[in-house]
C-alpha positions in Angstrom: 9.6 -8.6 0.7 6.8 -6.8 -1.1 8.4 -7.2 -4.3 9.0 -10.9 -3.9 5.5 -11.2 -2.9 4.1 -9.2 -6.0 6.5 -11.2 -8.1 5.1 -14.5 -7.0 1.6 -13.3 -7.9 0.4 -12.4 -4.4 -1.9 -9.6 -3.7 0.1 -7.1 -1.5 -1.0 -4.7 1.3 1.6 -2.5 2.6 1.7 -0.5 5.7 4.0 2.4 6.2 4.7 5.8 7.6 7.9 7.3 6.3 10.0 7.7 3.2 11.9 4.5 3.8 8.5 2.9 3.0 8.2 4.5 -0.5 9.9 1.6 -2.3 7.9 -1.3 -0.6 4.6 0.6 -1.1 5.4 0.9 -4.8 4.8 -2.8 -5.1 1.6 -2.8 -3.3 -1.7 -3.2 -4.5 -3.1 -1.3 -1.6 -1.5 1.0 0.9 -2.0 1.9 4.2 -0.4 5.0 5.0 0.2 7.6 7.5 3.0 10.6 8.3 5.6 11.0 5.6 4.2 8.2 3.3 0.9 9.6 3.3 2.2 13.2 2.2 4.4 11.3 -0.4 1.6 9.6 -1.8 -0.9 12.7 -1.8 1.7 14.7 -3.6 1.9 11.7 -6.3 -1.8 11.3 -6.5 -1.6 7.8 -5.6 -4.8 6.5 -3.6 -4.1 5.0 -0.2 -6.2 4.2 3.3 -5.1 6.6 6.1 -4.7 5.1 9.4 -3.3 6.3 12.9 -3.2 2.8 14.5 -3.3 -0.9 13.5 -6.9 -0.8 14.9 -8.0 1.6 12.2 -6.6 -0.8 9.6 -7.9 -3.6 11.1 -11.5 -2.2 10.8 -11.0 -1.5 6.9 -9.7 -5.2 6.4 -12.4 -6.7 8.4 -15.4 -4.8 6.6 -13.9 -5.6 3.2 -12.0 -8.8 3.4 -13.9 -10.4 0.5 -12.9 -7.5 -1.7 -9.3 -7.4 -0.8 -9.0 -11.2 -1.4 -10.8 -11.1 -4.6 -8.9 -8.2 -5.9 -12.0 -5.9 -6.3 -11.2 -3.4 -3.4 -11.0 0.3 -4.2 -8.7 2.3 -4.4 -6.0 0.3 -5.6 -2.3 2.1 -5.4 -1.1 3.5 -8.3 2.5 4.0 -7.2 5.1 2.2 -9.1 8.8 1.6 -8.5 11.3 4.1 -9.8 13.0 2.2 -12.8 16.5 3.3 -11.3 15.7 1.9 -7.8 17.7 -1.5 -7.7 17.1 -2.6 -4.1 
């Protein structure tokens, strides 16, 4: 889904917590992460927004909604899909 949204020109905000979220997160402009996904992003030096629950994420989104909408919100994810992954 994230790949299709990105291909259509949409800005993508991704929420995840596990290794199975790495591929989807690689198409996101911004990632909200915890647990295994957060550790992976730290190891790969890709910025993300930490969260423990959706209330945390909603606070960030509410406070910065205009910047998410116009694409100026920082930090943006630097993670990219692995070229050999064909999901």
